[in-house]
N, CA, C and O atoms as CSV, one atom per row, in Angstrom:
chain,resi,resn,atom,element,x,y,z
A,1,MET,N,N,0.801,-1.178,0.000
A,1,MET,CA,C,0.000,0.000,0.000
A,1,MET,C,C,0.849,1.249,0.000
A,1,MET,O,O,0.367,2.352,-0.257
A,2,ASN,N,N,1.976,1.080,0.258
A,2,ASN,CA,C,2.897,2.186,0.294
A,2,ASN,C,C,3.021,2.818,-1.083
A,2,ASN,O,O,3.067,4.042,-1.206
A,3,THR,N,N,3.074,2.001,-2.102
A,3,THR,CA,C,3.188,2.486,-3.471
A,3,THR,C,C,1.894,3.183,-3.873
A,3,THR,O,O,1.913,4.203,-4.562
A,4,GLU,N,N,0.761,2.618,-3.430
A,4,GLU,CA,C,-0.521,3.235,-3.779
A,4,GLU,C,C,-0.659,4.592,-3.124
A,4,GLU,O,O,-1.125,5.539,-3.759
A,5,SER,N,N,-0.276,4.703,-1.902
A,5,SER,CA,C,-0.419,5.980,-1.214
A,5,SER,C,C,0.528,7.004,-1.802
A,5,SER,O,O,0.188,8.185,-1.878
A,6,THR,N,N,1.705,6.579,-2.220
A,6,THR,CA,C,2.646,7.496,-2.864
A,6,THR,C,C,2.070,7.952,-4.205
A,6,THR,O,O,2.161,9.126,-4.562
A,7,THR,N,N,1.480,7.013,-4.940
A,7,THR,CA,C,0.889,7.341,-6.237
A,7,THR,C,C,-0.275,8.299,-6.045
A,7,THR,O,O,-0.442,9.247,-6.812
A,8,ASN,N,N,-1.084,8.048,-5.013
A,8,ASN,CA,C,-2.223,8.930,-4.737
A,8,ASN,C,C,-1.739,10.320,-4.345
A,8,ASN,O,O,-2.326,11.328,-4.739
A,9,LYS,N,N,-0.656,10.365,-3.561
A,9,LYS,CA,C,-0.111,11.665,-3.157
A,9,LYS,C,C,0.402,12.428,-4.381
A,9,LYS,O,O,0.186,13.632,-4.515
A,10,ILE,N,N,1.083,11.702,-5.265
A,10,ILE,CA,C,1.626,12.338,-6.464
A,10,ILE,C,C,0.480,12.807,-7.363
A,10,ILE,O,O,0.519,13.914,-7.900
A,11,ALA,N,N,-0.549,11.952,-7.524
A,11,ALA,CA,C,-1.698,12.319,-8.352
A,11,ALA,C,C,-2.414,13.521,-7.751
A,11,ALA,O,O,-2.810,14.436,-8.474
A,12,GLY,N,N,-2.583,13.521,-6.430
A,12,GLY,CA,C,-3.227,14.656,-5.767
A,12,GLY,C,C,-2.403,15.919,-5.931
A,12,GLY,O,O,-2.943,16.997,-6.181
A,13,GLY,N,N,-1.082,15.779,-5.786
A,13,GLY,CA,C,-0.209,16.936,-5.980
A,13,GLY,C,C,-0.295,17.468,-7.396
A,13,GLY,O,O,-0.293,18.680,-7.613
A,14,ALA,N,N,-0.371,16.546,-8.378
A,14,ALA,CA,C,-0.477,16.952,-9.779
A,14,ALA,C,C,-1.798,17.672,-10.028
A,14,ALA,O,O,-1.850,18.662,-10.758
A,15,ARG,N,N,-2.883,17.154,-9.402
A,15,ARG,CA,C,-4.185,17.817,-9.549
A,15,ARG,C,C,-4.141,19.224,-8.959
A,15,ARG,O,O,-4.606,20.191,-9.563
A,16,ASN,N,N,-3.564,19.304,-7.756
A,16,ASN,CA,C,-3.462,20.616,-7.094
A,16,ASN,C,C,-2.643,21.590,-7.953
A,16,ASN,O,O,-3.000,22.757,-8.111
A,17,LEU,N,N,-1.541,21.076,-8.497
A,17,LEU,CA,C,-0.700,21.902,-9.357
A,17,LEU,C,C,-1.461,22.340,-10.609
A,17,LEU,O,O,-1.375,23.498,-11.016
A,18,ALA,N,N,-2.207,21.413,-11.220
A,18,ALA,CA,C,-2.998,21.730,-12.412
A,18,ALA,C,C,-4.070,22.758,-12.086
A,18,ALA,O,O,-4.325,23.679,-12.863
A,19,ASP,N,N,-4.709,22.582,-10.898
A,19,ASP,CA,C,-5.731,23.555,-10.481
A,19,ASP,C,C,-5.115,24.929,-10.263
A,19,ASP,O,O,-5.690,25.949,-10.642
A,20,ASP,N,N,-3.933,24.943,-9.644
A,20,ASP,CA,C,-3.247,26.211,-9.394
A,20,ASP,C,C,-2.871,26.901,-10.705
A,20,ASP,O,O,-3.018,28.116,-10.844
A,21,VAL,N,N,-2.377,26.099,-11.677
A,21,VAL,CA,C,-2.005,26.656,-12.986
A,21,VAL,C,C,-3.253,27.191,-13.691
A,21,VAL,O,O,-3.228,28.267,-14.288
A,22,LEU,N,N,-4.353,26.415,-13.613
A,22,LEU,CA,C,-5.599,26.845,-14.239
A,22,LEU,C,C,-6.103,28.138,-13.599
A,22,LEU,O,O,-6.533,29.060,-14.292
A,23,GLN,N,N,-6.043,28.191,-12.277
A,23,GLN,CA,C,-6.487,29.386,-11.557
A,23,GLN,C,C,-5.609,30.587,-11.936
A,23,GLN,O,O,-6.117,31.691,-12.128
A,24,SER,N,N,-4.316,30.371,-12.040
A,24,SER,CA,C,-3.395,31.447,-12.428
A,24,SER,C,C,-3.711,31.936,-13.837
A,24,SER,O,O,-3.686,33.138,-14.102
A,25,ALA,N,N,-4.009,31.001,-14.743
A,25,ALA,CA,C,-4.344,31.374,-16.117
A,25,ALA,C,C,-5.643,32.185,-16.145
A,25,ALA,O,O,-5.727,33.183,-16.861
A,26,GLU,N,N,-6.650,31.771,-15.379
A,26,GLU,CA,C,-7.913,32.504,-15.319
A,26,GLU,C,C,-7.700,33.900,-14.742
A,26,GLU,O,O,-8.274,34.875,-15.228
A,27,ASP,N,N,-6.864,33.991,-13.695
A,27,ASP,CA,C,-6.557,35.298,-13.103
A,27,ASP,C,C,-5.855,36.209,-14.115
A,27,ASP,O,O,-6.132,37.407,-14.181
A,28,ALA,N,N,-4.942,35.627,-14.902
A,28,ALA,CA,C,-4.223,36.400,-15.918
A,28,ALA,C,C,-5.186,36.909,-16.987
A,28,ALA,O,O,-5.068,38.049,-17.437
A,29,VAL,N,N,-6.142,36.064,-17.398
A,29,VAL,CA,C,-7.133,36.466,-18.405
A,29,VAL,C,C,-7.993,37.600,-17.855
A,29,VAL,O,O,-8.244,38.583,-18.552
A,30,LYS,N,N,-8.448,37.468,-16.598
A,30,LYS,CA,C,-9.271,38.518,-15.983
A,30,LYS,C,C,-8.486,39.826,-15.888
A,30,LYS,O,O,-9.013,40.898,-16.186
A,31,SER,N,N,-7.245,39.730,-15.477
A,31,SER,CA,C,-6.403,40.916,-15.342
A,31,SER,C,C,-6.191,41.587,-16.706
A,31,SER,O,O,-6.260,42.810,-16.826
A,32,THR,N,N,-5.933,40.769,-17.724
A,32,THR,CA,C,-5.728,41.307,-19.070
A,32,THR,C,C,-6.990,41.978,-19.584
A,32,THR,O,O,-6.939,43.051,-20.184
A,33,ARG,N,N,-8.141,41.321,-19.337
A,33,ARG,CA,C,-9.418,41.891,-19.750
A,33,ARG,C,C,-9.664,43.235,-19.060
A,33,ARG,O,O,-10.091,44.205,-19.686
A,34,SER,N,N,-9.386,43.266,-17.772
A,34,SER,CA,C,-9.583,44.485,-16.992
A,34,SER,C,C,-8.698,45.618,-17.512
A,34,SER,O,O,-9.150,46.753,-17.657
A,35,MET,N,N,-7.443,45.298,-17.788
A,35,MET,CA,C,-6.519,46.318,-18.293
A,35,MET,C,C,-6.942,46.799,-19.681
A,35,MET,O,O,-6.840,47.986,-19.989
A,36,ALA,N,N,-7.420,45.870,-20.517
A,36,ALA,CA,C,-7.879,46.250,-21.862
A,36,ALA,C,C,-9.094,47.164,-21.763
A,36,ALA,O,O,-9.191,48.147,-22.497
A,37,ASN,N,N,-10.028,46.846,-20.856
A,37,ASN,CA,C,-11.215,47.681,-20.673
A,37,ASN,C,C,-10.830,49.079,-20.188
A,37,ASN,O,O,-11.381,50.078,-20.650
A,38,GLU,N,N,-9.888,49.139,-19.260
A,38,GLU,CA,C,-9.432,50.440,-18.762
A,38,GLU,C,C,-8.790,51.253,-19.888
A,38,GLU,O,O,-9.028,52.454,-20.012
A,39,SER,N,N,-7.979,50.588,-20.700
A,39,SER,CA,C,-7.331,51.284,-21.815
A,39,SER,C,C,-8.371,51.804,-22.805
A,39,SER,O,O,-8.258,52.930,-23.290
A,40,LEU,N,N,-9.379,50.993,-23.106
A,40,LEU,CA,C,-10.438,51.431,-24.011
A,40,LEU,C,C,-11.225,52.600,-23.424
A,40,LEU,O,O,-11.572,53.540,-24.140
A,41,ASP,N,N,-11.506,52.542,-22.122
A,41,ASP,CA,C,-12.223,53.640,-21.474
A,41,ASP,C,C,-11.411,54.931,-21.543
A,41,ASP,O,O,-11.961,56.000,-21.808
A,42,LYS,N,N,-10.107,54.832,-21.307
A,42,LYS,CA,C,-9.243,56.016,-21.382
A,42,LYS,C,C,-9.212,56.567,-22.808
A,42,LYS,O,O,-9.288,57.778,-23.018
A,43,ALA,N,N,-9.101,55.672,-23.774
A,43,ALA,CA,C,-9.069,56.109,-25.174
A,43,ALA,C,C,-10.380,56.793,-25.555
A,43,ALA,O,O,-10.378,57.812,-26.244
A,44,GLU,N,N,-11.497,56.229,-25.104
A,44,GLU,CA,C,-12.798,56.824,-25.392
A,44,GLU,C,C,-12.902,58.207,-24.770
A,44,GLU,O,O,-13.401,59.140,-25.399
A,45,ALA,N,N,-12.434,58.339,-23.539
A,45,ALA,CA,C,-12.465,59.643,-22.869
A,45,ALA,C,C,-11.606,60.653,-23.622
A,45,ALA,O,O,-11.985,61.818,-23.745
A,46,ARG,N,N,-10.457,60.222,-24.124
A,46,ARG,CA,C,-9.591,61.126,-24.875
A,46,ARG,C,C,-10.255,61.561,-26.176
A,46,ARG,O,O,-10.188,62.731,-26.551
A,47,VAL,N,N,-10.893,60.622,-26.861
A,47,VAL,CA,C,-11.579,60.953,-28.110
A,47,VAL,C,C,-12.702,61.958,-27.845
A,47,VAL,O,O,-12.858,62.927,-28.588
A,48,GLN,N,N,-13.471,61.730,-26.800
A,48,GLN,CA,C,-14.545,62.667,-26.470
A,48,GLN,C,C,-13.987,64.041,-26.121
A,48,GLN,O,O,-14.563,65.064,-26.491
A,49,ASN,N,N,-12.871,64.061,-25.411
A,49,ASN,CA,C,-12.234,65.326,-25.061
A,49,ASN,C,C,-11.752,66.053,-26.314
A,49,ASN,O,O,-11.928,67.264,-26.443
A,50,LEU,N,N,-11.142,65.306,-27.235
A,50,LEU,CA,C,-10.687,65.916,-28.491
A,50,LEU,C,C,-11.860,66.474,-29.285
A,50,LEU,O,O,-11.761,67.546,-29.883
A,51,ARG,N,N,-12.961,65.751,-29.290
A,51,ARG,CA,C,-14.148,66.239,-30.003
A,51,ARG,C,C,-14.653,67.536,-29.383
A,51,ARG,O,O,-15.007,68.476,-30.096
A,52,ARG,N,N,-14.687,67.583,-28.052
A,52,ARG,CA,C,-15.132,68.804,-27.367
A,52,ARG,C,C,-14.207,69.967,-27.682
A,52,ARG,O,O,-14.668,71.091,-27.883
A,53,GLU,N,N,-12.905,69.706,-27.726
A,53,GLU,CA,C,-11.945,70.762,-28.006
A,53,GLU,C,C,-11.999,71.191,-29.469
A,53,GLU,O,O,-11.837,72.373,-29.769
A,54,ALA,N,N,-12.223,70.258,-30.374
A,54,ALA,CA,C,-12.211,70.563,-31.802
A,54,ALA,C,C,-13.499,71.246,-32.256
A,54,ALA,O,O,-13.480,72.021,-33.212
A,55,SER,N,N,-14.590,70.976,-31.599
A,55,SER,CA,C,-15.879,71.507,-32.036
A,55,SER,C,C,-15.892,73.034,-32.114
A,55,SER,O,O,-16.331,73.568,-33.133
A,56,PRO,N,N,-15.432,73.768,-31.089
A,56,PRO,CA,C,-15.420,75.230,-31.210
A,56,PRO,C,C,-14.508,75.717,-32.341
A,56,PRO,O,O,-14.831,76.685,-33.029
A,57,ALA,N,N,-13.376,75.048,-32.527
A,57,ALA,CA,C,-12.463,75.456,-33.601
A,57,ALA,C,C,-13.120,75.247,-34.961
A,57,ALA,O,O,-12.988,76.089,-35.849
A,58,ILE,N,N,-13.815,74.147,-35.126
A,58,ILE,CA,C,-14.506,73.871,-36.388
A,58,ILE,C,C,-15.609,74.901,-36.616
A,58,ILE,O,O,-15.785,75.400,-37.728
A,59,ASP,N,N,-16.352,75.215,-35.551
A,59,ASP,CA,C,-17.408,76.221,-35.678
A,59,ASP,C,C,-16.826,77.579,-36.060
A,59,ASP,O,O,-17.397,78.295,-36.883
A,60,GLU,N,N,-15.683,77.932,-35.459
A,60,GLU,CA,C,-15.051,79.213,-35.776
A,60,GLU,C,C,-14.582,79.249,-37.229
A,60,GLU,O,O,-14.755,80.255,-37.918
A,61,LEU,N,N,-13.987,78.148,-37.691
A,61,LEU,CA,C,-13.548,78.087,-39.088
A,61,LEU,C,C,-14.739,78.190,-40.042
A,61,LEU,O,O,-14.658,78.857,-41.073
A,62,ALA,N,N,-15.825,77.537,-39.698
A,62,ALA,CA,C,-17.018,77.608,-40.542
A,62,ALA,C,C,-17.566,79.039,-40.587
A,62,ALA,O,O,-17.992,79.516,-41.639
A,63,ALA,N,N,-17.548,79.714,-39.439
A,63,ALA,CA,C,-18.022,81.104,-39.398
A,63,ALA,C,C,-17.118,82.000,-40.238
A,63,ALA,O,O,-17.602,82.877,-40.953
A,64,ARG,N,N,-15.805,81.783,-40.153
A,64,ARG,CA,C,-14.879,82.586,-40.958
A,64,ARG,C,C,-15.103,82.347,-42.445
A,64,ARG,O,O,-15.110,83.287,-43.240
A,65,ALA,N,N,-15.288,81.073,-42.816
A,65,ALA,CA,C,-15.527,80.753,-44.223
A,65,ALA,C,C,-16.811,81.415,-44.714
A,65,ALA,O,O,-16.860,81.938,-45.827
A,66,GLN,N,N,-17.842,81.393,-43.887
A,66,GLN,CA,C,-19.114,82.033,-44.246
A,66,GLN,C,C,-18.919,83.535,-44.407
A,66,GLN,O,O,-19.451,84.139,-45.339
A,67,ASP,N,N,-18.152,84.139,-43.496
A,67,ASP,CA,C,-17.878,85.569,-43.563
A,67,ASP,C,C,-17.126,85.917,-44.848
A,67,ASP,O,O,-17.464,86.886,-45.527
A,68,LEU,N,N,-16.101,85.118,-45.178
A,68,LEU,CA,C,-15.342,85.362,-46.412
A,68,LEU,C,C,-16.228,85.219,-47.649
A,68,LEU,O,O,-16.126,86.006,-48.590
A,69,ALA,N,N,-17.088,84.219,-47.637
A,69,ALA,CA,C,-17.994,84.023,-48.774
A,69,ALA,C,C,-18.937,85.218,-48.918
A,69,ALA,O,O,-19.188,85.689,-50.027
A,70,THR,N,N,-19.453,85.698,-47.800
A,70,THR,CA,C,-20.353,86.849,-47.823
A,70,THR,C,C,-19.619,88.082,-48.343
A,70,THR,O,O,-20.150,88.833,-49.161
A,71,ARG,N,N,-18.392,88.283,-47.861
A,71,ARG,CA,C,-17.607,89.428,-48.341
A,71,ARG,C,C,-17.355,89.335,-49.843
A,71,ARG,O,O,-17.454,90.331,-50.559
A,72,GLY,N,N,-17.031,88.133,-50.314
A,72,GLY,CA,C,-16.788,87.948,-51.743
A,72,GLY,C,C,-18.024,88.250,-52.574
A,72,GLY,O,O,-17.943,88.906,-53.612
A,73,ILE,N,N,-19.166,87.767,-52.110
A,73,ILE,CA,C,-20.423,88.027,-52.827
A,73,ILE,C,C,-20.724,89.521,-52.840
A,73,ILE,O,O,-21.096,90.080,-53.871
A,74,ASP,N,N,-20.557,90.166,-51.676
A,74,ASP,CA,C,-20.800,91.607,-51.594
A,74,ASP,C,C,-19.854,92.381,-52.520
A,74,ASP,O,O,-20.266,93.323,-53.196
A,75,PHE,N,N,-18.576,91.969,-52.538
A,75,PHE,CA,C,-17.598,92.639,-53.394
A,75,PHE,C,C,-17.992,92.522,-54.861
A,75,PHE,O,O,-17.947,93.499,-55.608
A,76,CYS,N,N,-18.382,91.305,-55.266
A,76,CYS,CA,C,-18.795,91.101,-56.659
A,76,CYS,C,C,-20.031,91.928,-56.995
A,76,CYS,O,O,-20.119,92.503,-58.080
A,77,ALA,N,N,-20.977,91.990,-56.075
A,77,ALA,CA,C,-22.189,92.774,-56.313
A,77,ALA,C,C,-21.848,94.253,-56.425
A,77,ALA,O,O,-22.369,94.946,-57.300
A,78,ASP,N,N,-20.973,94.744,-55.541
A,78,ASP,CA,C,-20.565,96.152,-55.604
A,78,ASP,C,C,-19.820,96.454,-56.897
A,78,ASP,O,O,-20.044,97.496,-57.515
A,79,THR,N,N,-18.944,95.557,-57.306
A,79,THR,CA,C,-18.187,95.751,-58.538
A,79,THR,C,C,-19.125,95.774,-59.739
A,79,THR,O,O,-18.961,96.597,-60.639
A,80,GLY,N,N,-20.099,94.883,-59.758
A,80,GLY,CA,C,-21.073,94.867,-60.853
A,80,GLY,C,C,-21.894,96.142,-60.890
A,80,GLY,O,O,-22.143,96.701,-61.958
A,81,ALA,N,N,-22.314,96.598,-59.713
A,81,ALA,CA,C,-23.097,97.833,-59.656
A,81,ALA,C,C,-22.244,99.021,-60.107
A,81,ALA,O,O,-22.729,99.899,-60.821
A,82,ARG,N,N,-20.989,99.046,-59.695
A,82,ARG,CA,C,-20.081,100.126,-60.092
A,82,ARG,C,C,-19.878,100.114,-61.613
A,82,ARG,O,O,-19.882,101.163,-62.257
A,83,ALA,N,N,-19.700,98.920,-62.172
A,83,ALA,CA,C,-19.518,98.821,-63.635
A,83,ALA,C,C,-20.768,99.301,-64.369
A,83,ALA,O,O,-20.671,99.991,-65.384
A,84,ARG,N,N,-21.947,98.931,-63.849
A,84,ARG,CA,C,-23.190,99.396,-64.481
A,84,ARG,C,C,-23.303,100.922,-64.431
A,84,ARG,O,O,-23.712,101.552,-65.406
A,85,ARG,N,N,-22.935,101.517,-63.279
A,85,ARG,CA,C,-22.993,102.981,-63.151
A,85,ARG,C,C,-22.031,103.650,-64.139
A,85,ARG,O,O,-22.374,104.645,-64.777
A,86,GLN,N,N,-20.817,103.087,-64.255
A,86,GLN,CA,C,-19.840,103.669,-65.174
A,86,GLN,C,C,-20.300,103.548,-66.624
A,86,GLN,O,O,-20.117,104.472,-67.416
A,87,MET,N,N,-20.890,102.424,-66.966
A,87,MET,CA,C,-21.407,102.252,-68.332
A,87,MET,C,C,-22.548,103.240,-68.599
A,87,MET,O,O,-22.646,103.815,-69.683
A,88,GLN,N,N,-23.398,103.421,-67.600
A,88,GLN,CA,C,-24.508,104.367,-67.755
A,88,GLN,C,C,-23.983,105.785,-67.910
A,88,GLN,O,O,-24.499,106.557,-68.718
A,89,MET,N,N,-22.939,106.138,-67.123
A,89,MET,CA,C,-22.339,107.465,-67.231
A,89,MET,C,C,-21.722,107.668,-68.611
A,89,MET,O,O,-21.849,108.738,-69.208
A,90,ALA,N,N,-21.049,106.623,-69.114
A,90,ALA,CA,C,-20.450,106.720,-70.455
A,90,ALA,C,C,-21.536,106.871,-71.518
A,90,ALA,O,O,-21.387,107.656,-72.454
A,91,ALA,N,N,-22.627,106.120,-71.373
A,91,ALA,CA,C,-23.726,106.223,-72.336
A,91,ALA,C,C,-24.353,107.609,-72.270
A,91,ALA,O,O,-24.667,108.197,-73.305
A,92,ASP,N,N,-24.537,108.134,-71.062
A,92,ASP,CA,C,-25.112,109.479,-70.913
A,92,ASP,C,C,-24.195,110.539,-71.528
A,92,ASP,O,O,-24.655,111.458,-72.206
A,93,ALA,N,N,-22.870,110.395,-71.275
A,93,ALA,CA,C,-21.913,111.353,-71.840
A,93,ALA,C,C,-21.921,111.282,-73.357
A,93,ALA,O,O,-21.853,112.311,-74.028
A,94,THR,N,N,-22.005,110.069,-73.905
A,94,THR,CA,C,-22.041,109.909,-75.365
A,94,THR,C,C,-23.306,110.543,-75.934
A,94,THR,O,O,-23.263,111.224,-76.958
A,95,THR,N,N,-24.424,110.314,-75.266
A,95,THR,CA,C,-25.693,110.899,-75.729
A,95,THR,C,C,-25.614,112.421,-75.702
A,95,THR,O,O,-26.034,113.075,-76.657
A,96,ARG,N,N,-25.080,112.996,-74.620
A,96,ARG,CA,C,-24.942,114.453,-74.533
A,96,ARG,C,C,-24.057,114.987,-75.671
A,96,ARG,O,O,-24.366,116.003,-76.292
A,97,TYR,N,N,-22.957,114.279,-75.924
A,97,TYR,CA,C,-22.034,114.712,-76.983
A,97,TYR,C,C,-22.714,114.686,-78.339
A,97,TYR,O,O,-22.562,115.610,-79.138
A,98,VAL,N,N,-23.470,113.615,-78.596
A,98,VAL,CA,C,-24.161,113.501,-79.880
A,98,VAL,C,C,-25.191,114.607,-80.027
A,98,VAL,O,O,-25.352,115.162,-81.114
A,99,VAL,N,N,-25.903,114.941,-78.930
A,99,VAL,CA,C,-26.914,116.005,-78.986
A,99,VAL,C,C,-26.237,117.356,-79.193
A,99,VAL,O,O,-26.711,118.182,-79.973
A,100,GLN,N,N,-25.115,117.577,-78.482
A,100,GLN,CA,C,-24.443,118.883,-78.561
A,100,GLN,C,C,-23.616,119.037,-79.848
A,100,GLN,O,O,-23.504,120.141,-80.381
A,101,GLN,N,N,-23.049,117.955,-80.338
A,101,GLN,CA,C,-22.164,118.007,-81.512
A,101,GLN,C,C,-22.612,116.981,-82.568
A,101,GLN,O,O,-21.890,116.014,-82.811
A,102,PRO,N,N,-23.774,117.162,-83.195
A,102,PRO,CA,C,-24.256,116.150,-84.130
A,102,PRO,C,C,-23.350,115.978,-85.361
A,102,PRO,O,O,-23.185,114.857,-85.841
A,103,GLY,N,N,-22.773,117.045,-85.870
A,103,GLY,CA,C,-21.919,116.948,-87.060
A,103,GLY,C,C,-20.637,116.190,-86.751
A,103,GLY,O,O,-20.243,115.297,-87.502
A,104,LYS,N,N,-19.994,116.538,-85.662
A,104,LYS,CA,C,-18.764,115.851,-85.272
A,104,LYS,C,C,-19.049,114.383,-84.981
A,104,LYS,O,O,-18.266,113.505,-85.345
A,105,SER,N,N,-20.181,114.123,-84.321
A,105,SER,CA,C,-20.544,112.746,-83.980
A,105,SER,C,C,-20.698,111.908,-85.235
A,105,SER,O,O,-20.258,110.760,-85.279
A,106,MET,N,N,-21.336,112.491,-86.277
A,106,MET,CA,C,-21.518,111.766,-87.543
A,106,MET,C,C,-20.162,111.502,-88.198
A,106,MET,O,O,-19.931,110.425,-88.747
A,107,ALA,N,N,-19.275,112.486,-88.139
A,107,ALA,CA,C,-17.947,112.328,-88.751
A,107,ALA,C,C,-17.145,111.249,-88.015
A,107,ALA,O,O,-16.496,110.413,-88.643
A,108,ILE,N,N,-17.197,111.278,-86.688
A,108,ILE,CA,C,-16.475,110.272,-85.889
A,108,ILE,C,C,-17.044,108.883,-86.171
A,108,ILE,O,O,-16.288,107.924,-86.326
A,109,ALA,N,N,-18.362,108.768,-86.240
A,109,ALA,CA,C,-19.000,107.477,-86.508
A,109,ALA,C,C,-18.608,106.961,-87.889
A,109,ALA,O,O,-18.344,105.770,-88.055
A,110,ALA,N,N,-18.570,107.852,-88.878
A,110,ALA,CA,C,-18.208,107.447,-90.241
A,110,ALA,C,C,-16.748,107.007,-90.293
A,110,ALA,O,O,-16.417,106.011,-90.938
A,111,ALA,N,N,-15.868,107.757,-89.608
A,111,ALA,CA,C,-14.448,107.396,-89.593
A,111,ALA,C,C,-14.241,106.056,-88.896
A,111,ALA,O,O,-13.457,105.225,-89.353
A,112,THR,N,N,-14.946,105.854,-87.796
A,112,THR,CA,C,-14.833,104.586,-87.061
A,112,THR,C,C,-15.332,103.429,-87.915
A,112,THR,O,O,-14.716,102.364,-87.949
A,113,GLY,N,N,-16.443,103.637,-88.600
A,113,GLY,CA,C,-16.983,102.594,-89.479
A,113,GLY,C,C,-16.023,102.266,-90.604
A,113,GLY,O,O,-15.837,101.100,-90.952
A,114,ALA,N,N,-15.410,103.298,-91.175
A,114,ALA,CA,C,-14.457,103.077,-92.271
A,114,ALA,C,C,-13.235,102.317,-91.769
A,114,ALA,O,O,-12.743,101.414,-92.445
A,115,ALA,N,N,-12.745,102.683,-90.582
A,115,ALA,CA,C,-11.576,101.993,-90.021
A,115,ALA,C,C,-11.901,100.523,-89.751
A,115,ALA,O,O,-11.081,99.648,-90.030
A,116,LEU,N,N,-13.060,100.252,-89.224
A,116,LEU,CA,C,-13.458,98.857,-88.967
A,116,LEU,C,C,-13.607,98.080,-90.268
A,116,LEU,O,O,-13.199,96.921,-90.350
A,117,ALA,N,N,-14.182,98.703,-91.272
A,117,ALA,CA,C,-14.354,98.024,-92.568
A,117,ALA,C,C,-12.994,97.717,-93.182
A,117,ALA,O,O,-12.795,96.642,-93.748
A,118,ALA,N,N,-12.053,98.662,-93.072
A,118,ALA,CA,C,-10.715,98.433,-93.617
A,118,ALA,C,C,-10.019,97.297,-92.871
A,118,ALA,O,O,-9.364,96.452,-93.481
A,119,ALA,N,N,-10.166,97.286,-91.558
A,119,ALA,CA,C,-9.540,96.225,-90.766
A,119,ALA,C,C,-10.121,94.861,-91.134
A,119,ALA,O,O,-9.383,93.882,-91.243
A,120,CYS,N,N,-11.421,94.792,-91.322
A,120,CYS,CA,C,-12.058,93.526,-91.705
A,120,CYS,C,C,-11.610,93.094,-93.097
A,120,CYS,O,O,-11.385,91.909,-93.340
A,121,LEU,N,N,-11.482,94.031,-93.987
A,121,LEU,CA,C,-11.041,93.720,-95.335
A,121,LEU,C,C,-9.613,93.172,-95.328
A,121,LEU,O,O,-9.317,92.197,-96.019
A,122,LEU,N,N,-8.731,93.797,-94.549
A,122,LEU,CA,C,-7.351,93.318,-94.453
A,122,LEU,C,C,-7.290,91.918,-93.837
A,122,LEU,O,O,-6.538,91.066,-94.312
A,123,LEU,N,N,-8.064,91.678,-92.799
A,123,LEU,CA,C,-8.082,90.361,-92.163
A,123,LEU,C,C,-8.606,89.286,-93.107
A,123,LEU,O,O,-8.078,88.174,-93.136
A,124,SER,N,N,-9.623,89.603,-93.866
A,124,SER,CA,C,-10.176,88.601,-94.775
A,124,SER,C,C,-9.188,88.298,-95.912
A,124,SER,O,O,-9.125,87.158,-96.372
A,125,ARG,N,N,-8.424,89.284,-96.370
A,125,ARG,CA,C,-7.428,89.040,-97.410
A,125,ARG,C,C,-6.305,88.149,-96.887
A,125,ARG,O,O,-5.818,87.275,-97.604
A,126,ARG,N,N,-5.896,88.369,-95.643
A,126,ARG,CA,C,-4.819,87.544,-95.053
A,126,ARG,C,C,-5.268,86.093,-94.892
A,126,ARG,O,O,-4.479,85.171,-95.098
A,127,ARG,N,N,-6.494,85.895,-94.536
A,127,ARG,CA,C,-7.007,84.530,-94.364
A,127,ARG,C,C,-7.094,83.793,-95.697
A,127,ARG,O,O,-6.826,82.594,-95.777
A,128,ASN,N,N,-7.470,84.523,-96.736
A,128,ASN,CA,C,-7.621,83.916,-98.064
A,128,ASN,C,C,-6.254,83.675,-98.742
A,128,ASN,O,O,-6.127,82.811,-99.610
A,129,ALA,N,N,-5.269,84.429,-98.343
A,129,ALA,CA,C,-3.970,84.299,-98.994
A,129,ALA,C,C,-3.183,83.100,-98.530
A,129,ALA,O,O,-2.068,82.874,-99.001
């Protein structure tokens, strides 16, 4: 019986050792899981913090972009209105000149027409040649 009791002691010791190893492995898994969860929680908190910090900056950039767009539209509208006023002033000045100087106006118009006709004639000859 001595051999049996020694075998039983060894088997019991092996079981205890296996249980201890299994328990250690389970503890390691729990610890790893806990650390992973903590790391994820910290990362989530950092992401939320970054979002909170970035949101005002994004809003400010959007407001600046809107302001620049508005200024550009206003500038274009003002430039168009200014061009229309200048064209109207030129048309009014031309009308006044024609009313005040009808003979000169006719002579200038005839000379301009002749110059344009000559230019067109020269261009058409060059194209045909």
